[in-house]
Backbone atoms as SQL, in Angstrom:
CREATE TABLE atoms (id INTEGER PRIMARY KEY, chain TEXT, resi INTEGER, resn TEXT, atom TEXT, x REAL, y REAL, z REAL);
INSERT INTO atoms VALUES
  (1, 'A', 1, 'UNK', 'N', 241.381, -97.237, 298.769),
  (2, 'A', 1, 'UNK', 'CA', 240.582, -96.869, 297.612),
  (3, 'A', 1, 'UNK', 'C', 239.585, -95.790, 297.978),
  (4, 'A', 2, 'UNK', 'N', 239.132, -95.843, 299.176),
  (5, 'A', 2, 'UNK', 'CA', 238.059, -94.915, 299.668),
  (6, 'A', 2, 'UNK', 'C', 238.668, -93.518, 299.729),
  (7, 'A', 3, 'UNK', 'N', 239.933, -93.378, 300.060),
  (8, 'A', 3, 'UNK', 'CA', 240.568, -92.043, 300.148),
  (9, 'A', 3, 'UNK', 'C', 240.714, -91.452, 298.723),
  (10, 'A', 4, 'UNK', 'N', 240.992, -92.314, 297.736),
  (11, 'A', 4, 'UNK', 'CA', 241.117, -91.829, 296.374),
  (12, 'A', 4, 'UNK', 'C', 239.792, -91.249, 295.853),
  (13, 'A', 5, 'UNK', 'N', 238.696, -91.819, 296.215),
  (14, 'A', 5, 'UNK', 'CA', 237.404, -91.385, 295.847),
  (15, 'A', 5, 'UNK', 'C', 237.119, -90.024, 296.517),
  (16, 'A', 6, 'UNK', 'N', 237.475, -89.943, 297.749),
  (17, 'A', 6, 'UNK', 'CA', 237.271, -88.689, 298.483),
  (18, 'A', 6, 'UNK', 'C', 238.121, -87.539, 297.828),
  (19, 'A', 7, 'UNK', 'N', 239.348, -87.860, 297.466),
  (20, 'A', 7, 'UNK', 'CA', 240.266, -86.890, 296.831),
  (21, 'A', 7, 'UNK', 'C', 239.653, -86.539, 295.433),
  (22, 'A', 8, 'UNK', 'N', 239.211, -87.510, 294.695),
  (23, 'A', 8, 'UNK', 'CA', 238.612, -87.241, 293.381),
  (24, 'A', 8, 'UNK', 'C', 237.388, -86.338, 293.491),
  (25, 'A', 9, 'UNK', 'N', 236.523, -86.676, 294.452),
  (26, 'A', 9, 'UNK', 'CA', 235.292, -85.878, 294.648),
  (27, 'A', 9, 'UNK', 'C', 235.650, -84.506, 295.047),
  (28, 'A', 10, 'UNK', 'N', 236.657, -84.320, 295.898),
  (29, 'A', 10, 'UNK', 'CA', 237.071, -82.994, 296.361),
  (30, 'A', 10, 'UNK', 'C', 237.624, -82.202, 295.181),
  (31, 'A', 11, 'UNK', 'N', 238.444, -82.820, 294.310),
  (32, 'A', 11, 'UNK', 'CA', 239.035, -82.119, 293.160),
  (33, 'A', 11, 'UNK', 'C', 237.935, -81.709, 292.186),
  (34, 'A', 12, 'UNK', 'N', 236.954, -82.589, 291.938),
  (35, 'A', 12, 'UNK', 'CA', 235.854, -82.324, 291.019),
  (36, 'A', 12, 'UNK', 'C', 234.990, -81.210, 291.640),
  (37, 'A', 13, 'UNK', 'N', 234.771, -81.278, 292.915),
  (38, 'A', 13, 'UNK', 'CA', 233.982, -80.222, 293.619),
  (39, 'A', 13, 'UNK', 'C', 234.635, -78.834, 293.477),
  (40, 'A', 14, 'UNK', 'N', 235.952, -78.848, 293.779),
  (41, 'A', 14, 'UNK', 'CA', 236.662, -77.529, 293.716),
  (42, 'A', 14, 'UNK', 'C', 236.643, -77.018, 292.265),
  (43, 'A', 15, 'UNK', 'N', 236.888, -77.838, 291.309),
  (44, 'A', 15, 'UNK', 'CA', 236.941, -77.373, 289.884),
  (45, 'A', 15, 'UNK', 'C', 235.523, -76.955, 289.496),
  (46, 'A', 16, 'UNK', 'N', 234.517, -77.712, 289.904),
  (47, 'A', 16, 'UNK', 'CA', 233.130, -77.356, 289.581),
  (48, 'A', 16, 'UNK', 'C', 232.675, -76.099, 290.249),
  (49, 'A', 17, 'UNK', 'N', 233.123, -75.903, 291.474),
  (50, 'A', 17, 'UNK', 'CA', 232.644, -74.653, 292.158),
  (51, 'A', 17, 'UNK', 'C', 233.331, -73.410, 291.549),
  (52, 'A', 18, 'UNK', 'N', 234.570, -73.515, 291.106),
  (53, 'A', 18, 'UNK', 'CA', 235.241, -72.403, 290.461),
  (54, 'A', 18, 'UNK', 'C', 234.596, -72.087, 289.165),
  (55, 'A', 19, 'UNK', 'N', 234.212, -73.075, 288.373),
  (56, 'A', 19, 'UNK', 'CA', 233.493, -72.854, 287.150),
  (57, 'A', 19, 'UNK', 'C', 232.081, -72.292, 287.386),
  (58, 'A', 20, 'UNK', 'N', 231.401, -72.810, 288.455),
  (59, 'A', 20, 'UNK', 'CA', 230.133, -72.278, 288.783),
  (60, 'A', 20, 'UNK', 'C', 230.199, -70.799, 289.203),
  (61, 'A', 21, 'UNK', 'N', 231.253, -70.475, 290.020),
  (62, 'A', 21, 'UNK', 'CA', 231.427, -69.084, 290.454),
  (63, 'A', 21, 'UNK', 'C', 231.606, -68.237, 289.183),
  (64, 'A', 22, 'UNK', 'N', 232.435, -68.643, 288.282),
  (65, 'A', 22, 'UNK', 'CA', 232.709, -67.860, 287.084),
  (66, 'A', 22, 'UNK', 'C', 231.435, -67.692, 286.233),
  (67, 'A', 23, 'UNK', 'N', 230.646, -68.779, 286.122),
  (68, 'A', 23, 'UNK', 'CA', 229.409, -68.727, 285.408),
  (69, 'A', 23, 'UNK', 'C', 228.421, -67.724, 286.009),
  (70, 'A', 24, 'UNK', 'N', 228.275, -67.801, 287.287),
  (71, 'A', 24, 'UNK', 'CA', 227.348, -66.875, 287.988),
  (72, 'A', 24, 'UNK', 'C', 227.857, -65.396, 287.930),
  (73, 'A', 25, 'UNK', 'N', 229.120, -65.247, 288.009),
  (74, 'A', 25, 'UNK', 'CA', 229.688, -63.889, 287.831),
  (75, 'A', 25, 'UNK', 'C', 229.383, -63.295, 286.495),
  (76, 'A', 26, 'UNK', 'N', 229.672, -64.097, 285.455),
  (77, 'A', 26, 'UNK', 'CA', 229.407, -63.658, 284.090),
  (78, 'A', 26, 'UNK', 'C', 227.891, -63.385, 283.890),
  (79, 'A', 27, 'UNK', 'N', 227.074, -64.192, 284.456),
  (80, 'A', 27, 'UNK', 'CA', 225.612, -64.028, 284.331),
  (81, 'A', 27, 'UNK', 'C', 225.173, -62.714, 285.028),
  (82, 'A', 28, 'UNK', 'N', 225.739, -62.449, 286.173),
  (83, 'A', 28, 'UNK', 'CA', 225.341, -61.225, 286.893),
  (84, 'A', 28, 'UNK', 'C', 225.828, -59.977, 286.115),
  (85, 'A', 29, 'UNK', 'N', 227.025, -60.064, 285.476),
  (86, 'A', 29, 'UNK', 'CA', 227.481, -58.939, 284.701),
  (87, 'A', 29, 'UNK', 'C', 226.564, -58.712, 283.491),
  (88, 'A', 30, 'UNK', 'N', 226.174, -59.808, 282.855),
  (89, 'A', 30, 'UNK', 'CA', 225.264, -59.691, 281.670),
  (90, 'A', 30, 'UNK', 'C', 223.973, -59.050, 282.088),
  (91, 'A', 31, 'UNK', 'N', 223.389, -59.472, 283.221),
  (92, 'A', 31, 'UNK', 'CA', 222.152, -58.905, 283.695),
  (93, 'A', 31, 'UNK', 'C', 222.313, -57.401, 284.034),
  (94, 'A', 32, 'UNK', 'N', 223.406, -57.027, 284.624),
  (95, 'A', 32, 'UNK', 'CA', 223.660, -55.651, 284.945),
  (96, 'A', 32, 'UNK', 'C', 223.826, -54.812, 283.644),
  (97, 'A', 33, 'UNK', 'N', 224.477, -55.361, 282.672),
  (98, 'A', 33, 'UNK', 'CA', 224.565, -54.682, 281.409),
  (99, 'A', 33, 'UNK', 'C', 223.219, -54.507, 280.755),
  (100, 'A', 34, 'UNK', 'N', 222.368, -55.558, 280.807),
  (101, 'A', 34, 'UNK', 'CA', 221.049, -55.415, 280.229),
  (102, 'A', 34, 'UNK', 'C', 220.231, -54.355, 280.978),
  (103, 'A', 35, 'UNK', 'N', 220.328, -54.338, 282.303),
  (104, 'A', 35, 'UNK', 'CA', 219.623, -53.262, 283.031),
  (105, 'A', 35, 'UNK', 'C', 220.060, -51.900, 282.686),
  (106, 'A', 36, 'UNK', 'N', 221.376, -51.699, 282.507),
  (107, 'A', 36, 'UNK', 'CA', 221.918, -50.408, 282.102),
  (108, 'A', 36, 'UNK', 'C', 221.367, -50.016, 280.744),
  (109, 'A', 37, 'UNK', 'N', 221.335, -50.990, 279.826),
  (110, 'A', 37, 'UNK', 'CA', 220.873, -50.723, 278.518),
  (111, 'A', 37, 'UNK', 'C', 219.364, -50.329, 278.543),
  (112, 'A', 38, 'UNK', 'N', 218.593, -51.033, 279.388),
  (113, 'A', 38, 'UNK', 'CA', 217.218, -50.716, 279.509),
  (114, 'A', 38, 'UNK', 'C', 216.951, -49.345, 280.049),
  (115, 'A', 39, 'UNK', 'N', 217.748, -48.967, 281.037),
  (116, 'A', 39, 'UNK', 'CA', 217.635, -47.651, 281.624),
  (117, 'A', 39, 'UNK', 'C', 218.020, -46.600, 280.607),
  (118, 'A', 40, 'UNK', 'N', 219.030, -46.863, 279.797),
  (119, 'A', 40, 'UNK', 'CA', 219.435, -45.869, 278.826),
  (120, 'A', 40, 'UNK', 'C', 218.363, -45.680, 277.728),
  (121, 'A', 41, 'UNK', 'N', 217.704, -46.712, 277.427),
  (122, 'A', 41, 'UNK', 'CA', 216.641, -46.656, 276.356),
  (123, 'A', 41, 'UNK', 'C', 215.301, -46.228, 276.934),
  (124, 'A', 42, 'UNK', 'N', 215.169, -46.191, 278.221),
  (125, 'A', 42, 'UNK', 'CA', 213.961, -45.821, 278.913),
  (126, 'A', 42, 'UNK', 'C', 213.635, -44.345, 278.772),
  (127, 'A', 43, 'UNK', 'N', 212.392, -43.966, 278.571),
  (128, 'A', 43, 'UNK', 'CA', 211.954, -42.550, 278.411),
  (129, 'A', 43, 'UNK', 'C', 212.217, -41.739, 279.689),
  (130, 'A', 44, 'UNK', 'N', 212.049, -42.403, 280.870),
  (131, 'A', 44, 'UNK', 'CA', 212.293, -41.696, 282.078),
  (132, 'A', 44, 'UNK', 'C', 213.776, -41.247, 282.231),
  (133, 'A', 45, 'UNK', 'N', 214.651, -42.041, 281.669),
  (134, 'A', 45, 'UNK', 'CA', 216.070, -41.637, 281.665),
  (135, 'A', 45, 'UNK', 'C', 216.269, -40.424, 280.829),
  (136, 'A', 46, 'UNK', 'N', 215.664, -40.346, 279.695),
  (137, 'A', 46, 'UNK', 'CA', 215.792, -39.176, 278.835),
  (138, 'A', 46, 'UNK', 'C', 215.170, -37.997, 279.501),
  (139, 'A', 47, 'UNK', 'N', 214.004, -38.155, 280.121),
  (140, 'A', 47, 'UNK', 'CA', 213.342, -37.099, 280.792),
  (141, 'A', 47, 'UNK', 'C', 214.181, -36.552, 281.957),
  (142, 'A', 48, 'UNK', 'N', 214.873, -37.429, 282.631),
  (143, 'A', 48, 'UNK', 'CA', 215.749, -37.046, 283.783),
  (144, 'A', 48, 'UNK', 'C', 216.945, -36.258, 283.220),
  (145, 'A', 49, 'UNK', 'N', 217.495, -36.733, 282.069),
  (146, 'A', 49, 'UNK', 'CA', 218.635, -35.973, 281.509),
  (147, 'A', 49, 'UNK', 'C', 218.163, -34.566, 281.075),
  (148, 'A', 50, 'UNK', 'N', 216.957, -34.485, 280.505),
  (149, 'A', 50, 'UNK', 'CA', 216.442, -33.208, 280.120),
  (150, 'A', 50, 'UNK', 'C', 216.286, -32.250, 281.330),
  (151, 'A', 51, 'UNK', 'N', 215.804, -32.780, 282.442),
  (152, 'A', 51, 'UNK', 'CA', 215.638, -32.038, 283.673),
  (153, 'A', 51, 'UNK', 'C', 217.003, -31.595, 284.237),
  (154, 'A', 52, 'UNK', 'N', 217.981, -32.466, 284.129),
  (155, 'A', 52, 'UNK', 'CA', 219.323, -32.098, 284.555),
  (156, 'A', 52, 'UNK', 'C', 219.864, -30.974, 283.707),
  (157, 'A', 53, 'UNK', 'N', 219.692, -30.998, 282.439),
  (158, 'A', 53, 'UNK', 'CA', 220.167, -29.928, 281.586),
  (159, 'A', 53, 'UNK', 'C', 219.456, -28.614, 281.904),
  (160, 'A', 54, 'UNK', 'N', 218.125, -28.684, 282.097),
  (161, 'A', 54, 'UNK', 'CA', 217.394, -27.492, 282.463),
  (162, 'A', 54, 'UNK', 'C', 217.881, -26.921, 283.775),
  (163, 'A', 55, 'UNK', 'N', 218.142, -27.728, 284.759),
  (164, 'A', 55, 'UNK', 'CA', 218.635, -27.240, 286.052),
  (165, 'A', 55, 'UNK', 'C', 220.011, -26.566, 285.871),
  (166, 'A', 56, 'UNK', 'N', 220.859, -27.247, 285.093),
  (167, 'A', 56, 'UNK', 'CA', 222.183, -26.666, 284.812),
  (168, 'A', 56, 'UNK', 'C', 222.063, -25.266, 284.174),
  (169, 'A', 57, 'UNK', 'N', 221.222, -25.140, 283.178),
  (170, 'A', 57, 'UNK', 'CA', 220.976, -23.875, 282.542),
  (171, 'A', 57, 'UNK', 'C', 220.413, -22.842, 283.512),
  (172, 'A', 58, 'UNK', 'N', 219.508, -23.212, 284.330),
  (173, 'A', 58, 'UNK', 'CA', 218.956, -22.241, 285.326),
  (174, 'A', 58, 'UNK', 'C', 220.010, -21.835, 286.272),
  (175, 'A', 59, 'UNK', 'N', 220.881, -22.710, 286.704),
  (176, 'A', 59, 'UNK', 'CA', 221.958, -22.375, 287.589),
  (177, 'A', 59, 'UNK', 'C', 222.890, -21.343, 286.925),
  (178, 'A', 60, 'UNK', 'N', 223.240, -21.579, 285.635),
  (179, 'A', 60, 'UNK', 'CA', 224.044, -20.618, 284.919),
  (180, 'A', 60, 'UNK', 'C', 223.355, -19.288, 284.825),
  (181, 'A', 61, 'UNK', 'N', 222.072, -19.225, 284.537),
  (182, 'A', 61, 'UNK', 'CA', 221.346, -17.976, 284.483),
  (183, 'A', 61, 'UNK', 'C', 221.369, -17.247, 285.814),
  (184, 'A', 62, 'UNK', 'N', 221.192, -18.038, 286.843),
  (185, 'A', 62, 'UNK', 'CA', 221.138, -17.439, 288.224),
  (186, 'A', 62, 'UNK', 'C', 222.528, -16.829, 288.559),
  (187, 'A', 63, 'UNK', 'N', 223.586, -17.506, 288.166),
  (188, 'A', 63, 'UNK', 'CA', 224.956, -17.013, 288.442),
  (189, 'A', 63, 'UNK', 'C', 225.224, -15.728, 287.652),
  (190, 'A', 64, 'UNK', 'N', 224.745, -15.709, 286.367),
  (191, 'A', 64, 'UNK', 'CA', 224.892, -14.519, 285.583),
  (192, 'A', 64, 'UNK', 'C', 224.137, -13.330, 286.170),
  (193, 'A', 65, 'UNK', 'N', 222.868, -13.631, 286.632),
  (194, 'A', 65, 'UNK', 'CA', 222.076, -12.583, 287.271),
  (195, 'A', 65, 'UNK', 'C', 222.701, -12.056, 288.463),
  (196, 'A', 66, 'UNK', 'N', 223.300, -12.936, 289.314),
  (197, 'A', 66, 'UNK', 'CA', 223.961, -12.483, 290.518),
  (198, 'A', 66, 'UNK', 'C', 225.170, -11.564, 290.127),
  (199, 'A', 67, 'UNK', 'N', 225.914, -11.995, 289.095),
  (200, 'A', 67, 'UNK', 'CA', 227.027, -11.093, 288.681),
  (201, 'A', 67, 'UNK', 'C', 226.567, -9.742, 288.185),
  (202, 'A', 68, 'UNK', 'N', 225.511, -9.773, 287.406),
  (203, 'A', 68, 'UNK', 'CA', 224.917, -8.516, 286.857),
  (204, 'A', 68, 'UNK', 'C', 224.448, -7.648, 288.023),
  (205, 'A', 69, 'UNK', 'N', 223.788, -8.203, 289.034),
  (206, 'A', 69, 'UNK', 'CA', 223.332, -7.523, 290.188),
  (207, 'A', 69, 'UNK', 'C', 224.500, -6.865, 290.937),
  (208, 'A', 70, 'UNK', 'N', 225.597, -7.537, 291.039),
  (209, 'A', 70, 'UNK', 'CA', 226.729, -6.995, 291.741),
  (210, 'A', 70, 'UNK', 'C', 227.352, -5.841, 290.949),
  (211, 'A', 71, 'UNK', 'N', 227.384, -5.953, 289.586),
  (212, 'A', 71, 'UNK', 'CA', 227.894, -4.888, 288.762),
  (213, 'A', 71, 'UNK', 'C', 226.980, -3.674, 288.876),
  (214, 'A', 72, 'UNK', 'N', 225.660, -3.911, 288.886),
  (215, 'A', 72, 'UNK', 'CA', 224.701, -2.752, 289.011),
  (216, 'A', 72, 'UNK', 'C', 224.828, -2.102, 290.363),
  (217, 'A', 73, 'UNK', 'N', 224.974, -2.812, 291.386),
  (218, 'A', 73, 'UNK', 'CA', 225.130, -2.344, 292.689),
  (219, 'A', 73, 'UNK', 'C', 226.387, -1.437, 292.799),
  (220, 'A', 74, 'UNK', 'N', 227.440, -1.854, 292.177),
  (221, 'A', 74, 'UNK', 'CA', 228.661, -1.042, 292.158),
  (222, 'A', 74, 'UNK', 'C', 228.445, 0.230, 291.362),
  (223, 'A', 75, 'UNK', 'N', 227.689, 0.155, 290.231),
  (224, 'A', 75, 'UNK', 'CA', 227.402, 1.339, 289.453),
  (225, 'A', 75, 'UNK', 'C', 226.559, 2.326, 290.300),
  (226, 'A', 76, 'UNK', 'N', 225.630, 1.834, 291.080),
  (227, 'A', 76, 'UNK', 'CA', 224.812, 2.694, 291.881),
  (228, 'A', 76, 'UNK', 'C', 225.660, 3.381, 292.986),
  (229, 'A', 77, 'UNK', 'N', 226.618, 2.647, 293.516),
  (230, 'A', 77, 'UNK', 'CA', 227.486, 3.262, 294.557),
  (231, 'A', 77, 'UNK', 'C', 228.351, 4.339, 293.899),
  (232, 'A', 78, 'UNK', 'N', 228.890, 4.060, 292.705),
  (233, 'A', 78, 'UNK', 'CA', 229.666, 5.053, 292.039),
  (234, 'A', 78, 'UNK', 'C', 228.858, 6.308, 291.694),
  (235, 'A', 79, 'UNK', 'N', 227.658, 6.104, 291.215),
  (236, 'A', 79, 'UNK', 'CA', 226.826, 7.265, 290.887),
  (237, 'A', 79, 'UNK', 'C', 226.401, 8.066, 292.103),
  (238, 'A', 80, 'UNK', 'N', 226.160, 7.310, 293.203),
  (239, 'A', 80, 'UNK', 'CA', 225.865, 7.981, 294.460),
  (240, 'A', 80, 'UNK', 'C', 227.026, 8.851, 294.896),
  (241, 'A', 81, 'UNK', 'N', 228.218, 8.361, 294.834),
  (242, 'A', 81, 'UNK', 'CA', 229.395, 9.149, 295.183),
  (243, 'A', 81, 'UNK', 'C', 229.555, 10.384, 294.258),
  (244, 'A', 82, 'UNK', 'N', 229.242, 10.182, 292.970),
  (245, 'A', 82, 'UNK', 'CA', 229.338, 11.273, 292.060),
  (246, 'A', 82, 'UNK', 'C', 228.277, 12.379, 292.370),
  (247, 'A', 83, 'UNK', 'N', 227.085, 11.927, 292.741),
  (248, 'A', 83, 'UNK', 'CA', 226.022, 12.859, 293.124),
  (249, 'A', 83, 'UNK', 'C', 226.485, 13.648, 294.377),
  (250, 'A', 84, 'UNK', 'N', 227.067, 13.013, 295.325),
  (251, 'A', 84, 'UNK', 'CA', 227.506, 13.716, 296.519),
  (252, 'A', 84, 'UNK', 'C', 228.551, 14.772, 296.173),
  (253, 'A', 85, 'UNK', 'N', 229.476, 14.392, 295.281),
  (254, 'A', 85, 'UNK', 'CA', 230.505, 15.334, 294.800),
  (255, 'A', 85, 'UNK', 'C', 229.856, 16.532, 294.078),
  (256, 'A', 86, 'UNK', 'N', 228.921, 16.292, 293.279),
  (257, 'A', 86, 'UNK', 'CA', 228.295, 17.366, 292.525),
  (258, 'A', 86, 'UNK', 'C', 227.476, 18.241, 293.461),
  (259, 'A', 87, 'UNK', 'N', 226.849, 17.730, 294.477),
  (260, 'A', 87, 'UNK', 'CA', 226.168, 18.519, 295.511),
  (261, 'A', 87, 'UNK', 'C', 227.137, 19.480, 296.227),
  (262, 'A', 88, 'UNK', 'N', 228.347, 18.969, 296.557),
  (263, 'A', 88, 'UNK', 'CA', 229.347, 19.777, 297.235),
  (264, 'A', 88, 'UNK', 'C', 229.744, 20.929, 296.263),
  (265, 'A', 89, 'UNK', 'N', 229.921, 20.614, 294.991),
  (266, 'A', 89, 'UNK', 'CA', 230.258, 21.662, 294.002),
  (267, 'A', 89, 'UNK', 'C', 229.193, 22.717, 293.884),
  (268, 'A', 90, 'UNK', 'N', 227.970, 22.215, 293.804),
  (269, 'A', 90, 'UNK', 'CA', 226.811, 23.140, 293.660),
  (270, 'A', 90, 'UNK', 'C', 226.736, 24.027, 294.876),
  (271, 'A', 91, 'UNK', 'N', 226.901, 23.485, 296.105),
  (272, 'A', 91, 'UNK', 'CA', 226.885, 24.310, 297.254),
  (273, 'A', 91, 'UNK', 'C', 228.017, 25.414, 297.289),
  (274, 'A', 92, 'UNK', 'N', 229.146, 24.959, 296.839),
  (275, 'A', 92, 'UNK', 'CA', 230.287, 25.858, 296.738),
  (276, 'A', 92, 'UNK', 'C', 229.999, 26.984, 295.757),
  (277, 'A', 93, 'UNK', 'N', 229.474, 26.574, 294.575),
  (278, 'A', 93, 'UNK', 'CA', 229.172, 27.596, 293.521),
  (279, 'A', 93, 'UNK', 'C', 228.121, 28.540, 293.953),
  (280, 'A', 94, 'UNK', 'N', 227.098, 28.038, 294.726),
  (281, 'A', 94, 'UNK', 'CA', 226.016, 28.884, 295.147),
  (282, 'A', 94, 'UNK', 'C', 226.571, 29.917, 296.218),
  (283, 'A', 95, 'UNK', 'N', 227.428, 29.476, 297.078),
  (284, 'A', 95, 'UNK', 'CA', 228.010, 30.459, 298.038),
  (285, 'A', 95, 'UNK', 'C', 228.890, 31.420, 297.345),
  (286, 'A', 96, 'UNK', 'N', 229.647, 30.967, 296.368),
  (287, 'A', 96, 'UNK', 'CA', 230.454, 31.892, 295.555),
  (288, 'A', 96, 'UNK', 'C', 229.624, 32.897, 294.783),
  (289, 'A', 97, 'UNK', 'N', 228.510, 32.443, 294.253),
  (290, 'A', 97, 'UNK', 'CA', 227.599, 33.314, 293.507),
  (291, 'A', 97, 'UNK', 'C', 226.983, 34.332, 294.411),
  (292, 'A', 98, 'UNK', 'N', 226.634, 33.912, 295.611),
  (293, 'A', 98, 'UNK', 'CA', 226.073, 34.848, 296.637),
  (294, 'A', 98, 'UNK', 'C', 227.164, 35.908, 297.006),
  (295, 'A', 99, 'UNK', 'N', 228.334, 35.414, 297.183),
  (296, 'A', 99, 'UNK', 'CA', 229.439, 36.381, 297.535),
  (297, 'A', 99, 'UNK', 'C', 229.658, 37.386, 296.415),
  (298, 'A', 100, 'UNK', 'N', 229.583, 36.985, 295.170),
  (299, 'A', 100, 'UNK', 'CA', 229.783, 37.875, 294.067),
  (300, 'A', 100, 'UNK', 'C', 228.602, 38.872, 293.950),
  (301, 'A', 101, 'UNK', 'N', 227.430, 38.404, 294.230),
  (302, 'A', 101, 'UNK', 'CA', 226.232, 39.263, 294.192),
  (303, 'A', 101, 'UNK', 'C', 226.370, 40.383, 295.223),
  (304, 'A', 102, 'UNK', 'N', 226.870, 40.045, 296.398),
  (305, 'A', 102, 'UNK', 'CA', 226.995, 40.981, 297.466),
  (306, 'A', 102, 'UNK', 'C', 228.117, 42.009, 297.193),
  (307, 'A', 103, 'UNK', 'N', 229.130, 41.659, 296.452),
  (308, 'A', 103, 'UNK', 'CA', 230.225, 42.581, 296.086),
  (309, 'A', 103, 'UNK', 'C', 229.705, 43.682, 295.136),
  (310, 'A', 104, 'UNK', 'N', 228.759, 43.392, 294.336),
  (311, 'A', 104, 'UNK', 'CA', 228.372, 44.357, 293.326),
  (312, 'A', 104, 'UNK', 'C', 227.502, 45.341, 293.849);
């Protein structure tokens, strides 16, 4: 008879511990959900989201400014090359002009 009581106590304990585990698991999930909801409704959360958006916008502006800087640098290089070309032409035309003046 003593072994039947031990078996019964063991079965009840196992069943009770499974139910207790499930109860505490559900309770922890509910608390986590409540904390998430509190954080979502909290002003600091909204302030943090606003800061994240501002940082994202600033990063986009910085990327655009870098692209624009690269385009302007390329334009300066192109214009510098064109100035050098025009200088060569002016030198050539001045020499030709001097040669024509000497012929007359």
